[in-house]
C-alpha positions as a Markdown table, in Angstrom:
| # | Residue | x | y | z |
|---|---|---|---|---|
| 1 | Met | 13.4 | -4.7 | -7.0 |
| 2 | Ile | 16.4 | -2.9 | -5.4 |
| 3 | Phe | 16.4 | 0.8 | -5.1 |
| 4 | Gln | 19.6 | 2.1 | -3.5 |
| 5 | Glu | 19.8 | -0.1 | -0.4 |
| 6 | Ile | 16.0 | -0.8 | -0.2 |
| 7 | Asn | 14.7 | -4.1 | -1.5 |
| 8 | Ile | 11.0 | -4.2 | -2.4 |
| 9 | Glu | 9.3 | -7.6 | -2.9 |
| 10 | Trp | 5.7 | -8.2 | -3.9 |
| 11 | Leu | 3.8 | -11.0 | -2.2 |
| 12 | His | 0.2 | -10.5 | -3.5 |
| 13 | His | -2.3 | -7.8 | -4.4 |
| 14 | Ser | -1.2 | -4.8 | -2.2 |
| 15 | Cys | 1.1 | -6.8 | 0.1 |
| 16 | Phe | 4.8 | -5.9 | -0.2 |
| 17 | Arg | 7.8 | -6.9 | 1.8 |
| 18 | Ile | 10.2 | -3.9 | 2.1 |
| 19 | Val | 13.7 | -4.7 | 3.4 |
| 20 | Gly | 16.0 | -1.9 | 4.5 |
| 21 | Lys | 19.3 | -2.1 | 6.4 |
| 22 | Asn | 17.7 | -2.7 | 9.8 |
| 23 | Lys | 14.0 | -2.8 | 9.2 |
| 24 | Ile | 11.5 | -5.1 | 7.5 |
| 25 | Ile | 8.1 | -3.6 | 6.7 |
| 26 | Tyr | 5.0 | -5.3 | 5.2 |
| 27 | Thr | 1.9 | -3.6 | 3.8 |
| 28 | Asp | -1.7 | -4.8 | 3.6 |
| 29 | Pro | -1.3 | -8.6 | 4.4 |
| 30 | Tyr | -3.3 | -10.8 | 2.1 |
| 31 | Lys | -3.0 | -14.3 | 0.8 |
| 32 | Val | 0.5 | -14.8 | 2.3 |
| 33 | Lys | 1.6 | -18.4 | 1.7 |
| 34 | Asn | 5.0 | -18.6 | 3.4 |
| 35 | Ser | 5.8 | -18.0 | 7.1 |
| 36 | Tyr | 8.2 | -15.0 | 7.3 |
| 37 | Asn | 7.6 | -13.9 | 10.9 |
| 38 | Asp | 10.3 | -11.2 | 10.5 |
| 39 | Ala | 8.1 | -8.0 | 10.4 |
| 40 | Asp | 9.3 | -5.0 | 12.3 |
| 41 | Leu | 6.3 | -3.0 | 11.1 |
| 42 | Ile | 3.0 | -3.8 | 9.3 |
| 43 | Leu | 1.2 | -1.0 | 7.6 |
| 44 | Ile | -2.5 | -1.6 | 7.0 |
| 45 | Thr | -4.4 | 0.9 | 4.8 |
| 46 | His | -8.0 | -0.2 | 5.7 |
| 47 | Asp | -10.3 | -2.9 | 7.0 |
| 48 | His | -11.3 | -4.7 | 3.8 |
| 49 | Tyr | -10.5 | -8.5 | 3.6 |
| 50 | Asp | -8.0 | -8.1 | 0.8 |
| 51 | His | -5.9 | -5.7 | 2.9 |
| 52 | Leu | -6.2 | -7.1 | 6.4 |
| 53 | Glu | -6.3 | -10.8 | 6.6 |
| 54 | Ser | -5.6 | -12.4 | 10.0 |
| 55 | Glu | -4.1 | -15.6 | 8.7 |
| 56 | Ser | -1.6 | -13.6 | 6.7 |
| 57 | Ile | -0.7 | -11.4 | 9.6 |
| 58 | Lys | 0.1 | -14.5 | 11.6 |
| 59 | Lys | 2.7 | -15.5 | 9.0 |
| 60 | Leu | 4.5 | -12.1 | 9.3 |
| 61 | Ile | 4.5 | -11.1 | 12.9 |
| 62 | Asn | 6.8 | -11.8 | 15.8 |
| 63 | Asp | 6.8 | -10.5 | 19.4 |
| 64 | Lys | 8.4 | -7.2 | 18.4 |
| 65 | Thr | 6.2 | -6.4 | 15.4 |
| 66 | Val | 4.2 | -3.2 | 15.6 |
| 67 | Leu | 0.9 | -2.9 | 13.7 |
| 68 | Val | -0.2 | 0.4 | 12.2 |
| 69 | Ala | -3.7 | 0.8 | 10.9 |
| 70 | Pro | -6.7 | 3.2 | 10.7 |
| 71 | Lys | -9.0 | 3.4 | 13.7 |
| 72 | Asp | -11.7 | 1.3 | 12.0 |
| 73 | Cys | -9.4 | -1.7 | 12.2 |
| 74 | Gln | -9.3 | -1.9 | 16.0 |
| 75 | Ser | -11.8 | -4.8 | 16.3 |
| 76 | Leu | -10.3 | -6.8 | 13.5 |
| 77 | Leu | -6.8 | -6.6 | 15.2 |
| 78 | Lys | -8.0 | -7.5 | 18.8 |
| 79 | Glu | -6.7 | -11.0 | 18.6 |
| 80 | Phe | -3.1 | -9.8 | 18.2 |
| 81 | Lys | -1.2 | -9.0 | 21.4 |
| 82 | Asn | 1.4 | -6.9 | 19.5 |
| 83 | Ala | 1.8 | -3.2 | 19.9 |
| 84 | Lys | -0.7 | -1.3 | 17.8 |
| 85 | Ile | -0.9 | 2.3 | 16.6 |
| 86 | Phe | -4.3 | 3.5 | 15.2 |
| 87 | Val | -4.1 | 6.5 | 12.9 |
| 88 | Ser | -6.1 | 9.0 | 10.9 |
| 89 | Pro | -5.3 | 10.9 | 7.7 |
| 90 | Asn | -2.9 | 13.9 | 8.0 |
| 91 | Glu | -1.1 | 12.6 | 11.0 |
| 92 | Val | 2.7 | 12.0 | 11.3 |
| 93 | Lys | 4.0 | 9.2 | 13.4 |
| 94 | Ile | 7.5 | 7.9 | 14.2 |
| 95 | Val | 7.5 | 4.2 | 14.8 |
| 96 | Lys | 10.7 | 2.2 | 15.4 |
| 97 | Asn | 12.6 | 5.2 | 14.1 |
| 98 | Ile | 10.6 | 5.3 | 10.8 |
| 99 | Thr | 8.8 | 8.5 | 10.0 |
| 100 | Ile | 5.4 | 7.8 | 8.6 |
| 101 | Lys | 3.1 | 10.4 | 7.1 |
| 102 | Ile | -0.5 | 9.2 | 7.1 |
| 103 | Val | -2.4 | 10.5 | 4.0 |
| 104 | Pro | -6.0 | 10.2 | 2.8 |
| 105 | Ser | -7.1 | 7.3 | 0.6 |
| 106 | Tyr | -10.7 | 7.3 | -0.9 |
| 107 | Asn | -12.9 | 7.2 | -4.0 |
| 108 | Ile | -14.1 | 10.1 | -6.0 |
| 109 | Asn | -15.7 | 8.2 | -8.9 |
| 110 | Lys | -16.1 | 4.6 | -7.9 |
| 111 | Phe | -19.6 | 3.9 | -6.6 |
| 112 | Asn | -21.8 | 0.9 | -5.8 |
| 113 | Glu | -25.3 | 0.3 | -7.0 |
| 114 | Lys | -26.6 | 2.6 | -4.3 |
| 115 | Gly | -24.4 | 5.5 | -5.4 |
| 116 | Met | -22.1 | 5.2 | -2.4 |
| 117 | Ala | -18.3 | 5.3 | -2.8 |
| 118 | Phe | -16.7 | 1.9 | -2.2 |
| 119 | His | -14.1 | 3.8 | -0.1 |
| 120 | Pro | -15.7 | 7.0 | 1.2 |
| 121 | Lys | -13.5 | 9.8 | 2.4 |
| 122 | Glu | -15.3 | 10.0 | 5.8 |
| 123 | Lys | -14.4 | 6.4 | 6.7 |
| 124 | Gly | -10.8 | 7.5 | 7.3 |
| 125 | Asn | -9.0 | 5.0 | 5.1 |
| 126 | Val | -5.3 | 5.8 | 4.7 |
| 127 | Gly | -2.2 | 5.6 | 2.6 |
| 128 | Tyr | 1.3 | 6.0 | 4.0 |
| 129 | Ile | 4.4 | 7.9 | 2.9 |
| 130 | Phe | 7.2 | 6.5 | 5.0 |
| 131 | Ile | 11.0 | 6.8 | 5.0 |
| 132 | Val | 13.3 | 3.8 | 5.0 |
| 133 | Asp | 17.1 | 4.5 | 4.8 |
| 134 | Asn | 16.4 | 7.9 | 3.3 |
| 135 | Val | 14.1 | 6.5 | 0.7 |
| 136 | Arg | 10.5 | 7.8 | 0.7 |
| 137 | Ile | 7.9 | 5.2 | -0.2 |
| 138 | Tyr | 4.2 | 5.8 | -0.9 |
| 139 | Ile | 1.7 | 3.0 | -0.5 |
| 140 | Ala | -1.6 | 4.4 | -1.8 |
| 141 | Gly | -4.2 | 2.0 | -0.4 |
| 142 | Asp | -7.5 | 1.8 | -2.3 |
| 143 | Thr | -7.8 | 5.2 | -3.8 |
| 144 | Asp | -8.7 | 7.2 | -6.8 |
| 145 | Asp | -6.6 | 10.1 | -8.2 |
| 146 | Ile | -7.6 | 12.4 | -5.4 |
| 147 | Pro | -6.7 | 16.1 | -5.2 |
| 148 | Glu | -4.3 | 15.5 | -2.3 |
| 149 | Ile | -2.0 | 13.3 | -4.5 |
| 150 | Ser | -0.7 | 16.5 | -6.2 |
| 151 | Ser | 1.1 | 17.4 | -3.0 |
| 152 | Phe | 2.7 | 14.0 | -2.4 |
| 153 | Lys | 6.5 | 13.7 | -2.7 |
| 154 | Thr | 8.1 | 10.3 | -2.8 |
| 155 | Asp | 10.9 | 8.3 | -4.4 |
| 156 | Ile | 8.8 | 5.1 | -5.0 |
| 157 | Ala | 5.0 | 5.0 | -5.5 |
| 158 | Leu | 3.0 | 1.8 | -5.1 |
| 159 | Leu | -0.2 | 2.5 | -6.9 |
| 160 | Pro | -3.4 | 0.5 | -7.5 |
| 161 | Val | -4.3 | 0.0 | -11.2 |
| 162 | Ser | -7.1 | -2.6 | -11.4 |
| 163 | Gly | -10.0 | -0.2 | -11.7 |
| 164 | Ile | -13.5 | -1.0 | -10.4 |
| 165 | Tyr | -12.7 | -0.1 | -6.8 |
| 166 | Val | -9.5 | 1.8 | -7.3 |
| 167 | Met | -7.8 | 3.7 | -10.1 |
| 168 | Thr | -7.8 | 2.4 | -13.7 |
| 169 | Pro | -4.4 | 2.3 | -15.5 |
| 170 | Asn | -5.2 | 5.7 | -17.1 |
| 171 | Glu | -6.1 | 7.3 | -13.7 |
| 172 | Ala | -3.0 | 5.7 | -12.1 |
| 173 | Thr | -0.9 | 7.2 | -14.9 |
| 174 | Glu | -2.2 | 10.7 | -14.2 |
| 175 | Ala | -1.6 | 10.2 | -10.5 |
| 176 | Ala | 2.0 | 8.9 | -11.1 |
| 177 | Leu | 2.8 | 11.9 | -13.3 |
| 178 | Lys | 1.6 | 14.3 | -10.5 |
| 179 | Ile | 3.7 | 12.5 | -7.9 |
| 180 | Asn | 6.7 | 12.1 | -10.3 |
| 181 | Pro | 8.5 | 9.4 | -8.3 |
| 182 | Lys | 11.7 | 7.9 | -9.4 |
| 183 | Ile | 9.9 | 4.5 | -9.7 |
| 184 | Ala | 6.2 | 3.6 | -9.9 |
| 185 | Ile | 5.1 | 0.1 | -9.0 |
| 186 | Pro | 1.6 | -1.1 | -9.9 |
| 187 | Met | -0.4 | -3.1 | -7.4 |
| 188 | His | -3.9 | -4.3 | -6.5 |
| 189 | Tyr | -4.2 | -7.0 | -9.1 |
| 190 | Gly | -3.6 | -10.7 | -9.6 |
| 191 | Ser | -5.6 | -12.0 | -6.6 |
| 192 | Gly | -9.1 | -12.0 | -7.9 |
| 193 | Ile | -9.4 | -8.3 | -8.7 |
| 194 | Gly | -7.6 | -7.2 | -11.8 |
| 195 | Thr | -4.8 | -8.9 | -13.8 |
| 196 | Glu | -1.3 | -8.2 | -15.0 |
| 197 | Arg | -2.9 | -6.7 | -18.1 |
| 198 | Glu | -3.7 | -3.6 | -16.1 |
| 199 | Ala | -0.1 | -3.4 | -14.8 |
| 200 | Gln | 1.3 | -3.8 | -18.3 |
| 201 | Glu | -1.1 | -1.1 | -19.6 |
| 202 | Phe | 0.0 | 1.2 | -16.8 |
| 203 | Lys | 3.7 | 0.6 | -17.8 |
| 204 | Lys | 2.9 | 1.2 | -21.5 |
| 205 | Leu | 1.2 | 4.5 | -20.7 |
| 206 | Leu | 4.2 | 5.8 | -18.8 |
| 207 | Leu | 6.8 | 4.6 | -21.4 |
| 208 | Asn | 9.4 | 7.3 | -21.8 |
| 209 | Lys | 7.8 | 9.4 | -19.1 |
| 210 | Leu | 8.4 | 7.5 | -15.9 |
| 211 | Glu | 10.2 | 4.3 | -14.8 |
| 212 | Val | 7.7 | 1.5 | -14.0 |
| 213 | Glu | 8.6 | -1.8 | -12.4 |
| 214 | Ile | 6.2 | -4.7 | -12.5 |
| 215 | Leu | 7.2 | -7.1 | -9.8 |
| 216 | Ile | 6.9 | -10.9 | -9.7 |
| 217 | Ser | 5.6 | -12.4 | -6.5 |
| 218 | Ile | 8.2 | -14.0 | -4.3 |
| 219 | Asp | 5.5 | -15.8 | -2.2 |
| 220 | Asn | 5.0 | -18.9 | -4.3 |
């Protein structure tokens, strides 16, 4: 999908390849098949296996790649000699001339059998709002429709829709309407958790309200 001069490509699940004029950014590496090794920046939202996979990172990085991740990810990224920046919600960082606002990402109504949130707020998982060539992009991470979302301003919103651990299509629809981006892109499906059915439902719910793009994986 091309928005202005930004090209957004979907690899798998919550892993995107975002290509600007001079920068290539990846999010949440998982199940990457091809060797790209062209990343300027990799943004990781949390430490779960389907968002931080070492073998996938190896297919994206080069000597100049910078890894950005929450502090809980430090041990999982030890094997990589690349520059790393560990972050917490509500910080702002400038990395390789890209402004990144780190935002909260957590559950408010998704619990395990012990009544604990799958992604508790206190763990410090994050989403990112970052600017590439004057385009603001929001990658939500594994989150529900949390109160903070109402204050997020972005041109493109990458939102999870699979339910169970993240927003359902209905919840993601409500979140998208609060954010009111120019384009919403569903994610977090198709790799064992959720299917394209949820993405299509999300698009249907926003028909005539908001533009929704369902991407096809380039990593085949």
